[in-house]
VMD Tcl script that draws the C-alpha trace (Angstrom):
set ca {
  {11.65 38.94 31.11}
  {13.36 41.01 28.48}
  {15.50 44.11 28.86}
  {14.66 46.78 26.29}
  {17.85 47.92 24.50}
  {16.58 51.47 23.97}
  {15.28 52.35 27.45}
  {16.86 49.64 29.63}
  {13.51 48.82 31.25}
  {12.11 45.35 31.82}
  {9.30 44.04 29.67}
  {7.52 40.76 28.95}
  {5.65 39.18 26.06}
  {2.08 40.32 25.75}
  {0.97 37.00 24.24}
  {3.24 34.30 25.71}
  {0.72 31.55 24.96}
  {0.75 32.48 21.27}
  {4.52 31.95 21.11}
  {4.11 28.49 22.63}
  {1.31 27.59 20.23}
  {3.40 28.86 17.34}
  {6.32 26.60 18.23}
  {4.08 23.57 18.73}
  {1.99 24.26 15.62}
  {4.95 24.68 13.30}
  {6.56 21.52 14.66}
  {3.35 19.59 14.10}
  {3.16 21.02 10.57}
  {6.82 20.42 9.68}
  {7.02 16.74 10.61}
  {4.25 15.35 8.36}
  {5.27 17.58 5.44}
  {8.90 16.47 5.52}
  {7.90 12.87 6.25}
  {5.52 12.81 3.27}
  {8.20 14.21 0.95}
  {10.71 11.61 2.11}
  {8.23 8.74 1.77}
  {7.68 9.54 -1.93}
  {11.00 7.88 -2.71}
  {14.42 9.36 -3.18}
  {15.01 11.22 -6.41}
  {16.90 14.26 -7.62}
  {14.09 16.48 -6.30}
  {13.85 15.04 -2.78}
  {16.50 17.18 -1.09}
  {15.44 20.44 -2.85}
  {11.80 19.67 -1.92}
  {12.71 19.15 1.76}
  {14.80 22.32 1.77}
  {11.99 24.25 0.09}
  {9.43 22.97 2.59}
  {11.68 23.94 5.49}
  {12.20 27.42 3.99}
  {8.42 27.91 3.72}
  {7.95 26.72 7.30}
  {10.70 29.10 8.46}
  {8.98 31.98 6.62}
  {5.77 31.10 8.46}
  {7.75 31.02 11.71}
  {9.18 34.50 11.11}
  {5.74 35.85 10.20}
  {4.19 34.34 13.33}
  {7.13 35.65 15.36}
  {6.27 39.20 14.34}
  {2.81 38.74 15.88}
  {3.88 36.80 18.98}
  {6.82 39.00 19.99}
  {4.87 42.03 21.11}
  {6.40 43.24 24.36}
  {4.85 45.45 27.03}
  {6.42 47.06 30.06}
  {6.71 44.73 33.04}
  {5.34 45.87 36.34}
  {8.12 46.37 38.82}
  {7.06 44.82 42.12}
  {9.03 45.37 45.29}
  {9.20 42.36 47.66}
}
mol new
graphics top color blue
foreach p $ca { graphics top sphere $p radius 0.5 }
foreach p [lrange $ca 0 end-1] q [lrange $ca 1 end] { graphics top cylinder $p $q radius 0.2 }
display resetview
C-alpha cells in the first residue's frame, strides 16, 4: 500500500507483477553483461565499460519504473 502525498488516500500498484518481472529481468540482463565484460580481460577500458553498462541498465530500470509504478486508489474494506 502507498499513501498518496497529495490527497492522503491509500493506493496500490496497478501492475504489481510487472514490477516484479522488471526487477528479475534487469537482474538477469545485468549479470551476463557485466560478467562478459569482466571475462574479456582487464584493461584500461574494463572499469569504464562496466560502469557504462550499469548506467544503461539503470536507465532501462528507470524507464520500466515509469510504466510499472502506476497507482490506483485502493478499496477501503471495513472488517
